C-alpha positions in Angstrom: 45.3 69.8 60.6 44.1 66.2 60.2 45.4 66.1 56.6 48.7 67.6 57.7 49.0 65.0 60.4 48.7 62.4 57.7 51.9 63.6 56.1 54.0 62.6 59.2 56.7 61.7 59.9 58.7 64.7 58.7 62.5 64.3 58.2 65.2 64.6 55.7 63.3 62.8 52.9 59.9 64.4 53.9 60.3 68.1 54.7 57.8 69.7 57.0 55.5 72.1 55.0 56.0 75.9 55.6 52.9 78.1 55.3 52.8 81.8 54.4 50.5 84.3 56.0 50.5 87.7 54.3 49.5 91.1 55.8 49.0 89.8 59.3 49.0 92.3 62.1 50.1 91.6 65.7 47.6 93.5 67.8 49.8 93.2 70.9 53.6 93.3 71.5 55.1 89.8 71.5 55.6 88.3 74.9 59.3 87.2 75.5 59.8 84.2 77.8 63.0 82.6 79.1 64.9 85.5 77.5 65.2 83.9 74.1 61.7 82.9 72.9 58.5 84.8 72.3 54.7 84.2 72.1 52.4 86.1 69.8 48.9 86.0 68.5 47.1 87.2 65.4 43.5 87.4 64.4 42.0 86.3 61.1 39.5 88.3 59.1 36.6 86.7 61.2 38.2 87.7 64.5 39.4 84.2 65.4 42.6 84.3 67.3 45.6 82.2 66.4 48.4 81.7 68.8 52.1 81.3 67.9 55.5 80.7 69.3 59.0 81.7 68.0 61.8 79.6 69.4 65.2 81.4 69.9 64.0 84.5 68.0 63.6 87.0 70.9 66.5 89.0 69.4 64.3 89.6 66.3 60.9 90.7 67.7 58.5 91.8 65.0 56.7 95.1 65.4 53.1 95.1 66.4 50.4 97.2 64.7 52.3 96.8 61.4 51.4 94.4 58.5 53.7 91.4 58.4 54.3 88.4 56.3 54.9 85.2 58.3 56.4 81.9 57.4 55.1 79.2 59.9 54.8 75.6 60.7 51.5 74.4 62.0 51.4 72.2 65.1 48.9 71.0 67.8 49.6 72.4 71.2 48.3 70.0 74.0 47.9 71.9 77.2 45.6 71.5 80.2 43.5 68.8 78.4 43.0 71.2 75.5 44.2 70.8 71.9 44.8 74.1 70.0 46.4 74.8 66.7 49.7 76.7 67.2 51.8 78.6 64.7 55.5 78.0 65.0 57.3 81.0 63.5 60.0 80.2 60.9 60.7 83.8 59.7 58.9 87.1 59.3 59.2 90.4 57.3 57.3 93.6 57.1 54.7 93.3 54.3 55.9 94.9 51.0 53.1 96.7 49.2 52.6 95.4 45.6 52.2 98.6 43.6 
């Protein structure tokens, strides 16, 4: 995240990087808030939980317990004197098996 912070400021001539996560499973149903946004969390292979938010995407809730591919931006979330990495969802799809 420190290296990513060094790439700021993002704008027209310096697009914000989009990262891909493949085969991610949402263990729990996304939590809709304010009727238009949703929160979600995923766990990595070590069991570490990553938290995310999707702005104005509540009409496109991804299924839980299904492998998904996510496109995300990475941001710091400063809340209650804590600093946590947060995923900001750009788009998602169900994982397509590569056979």
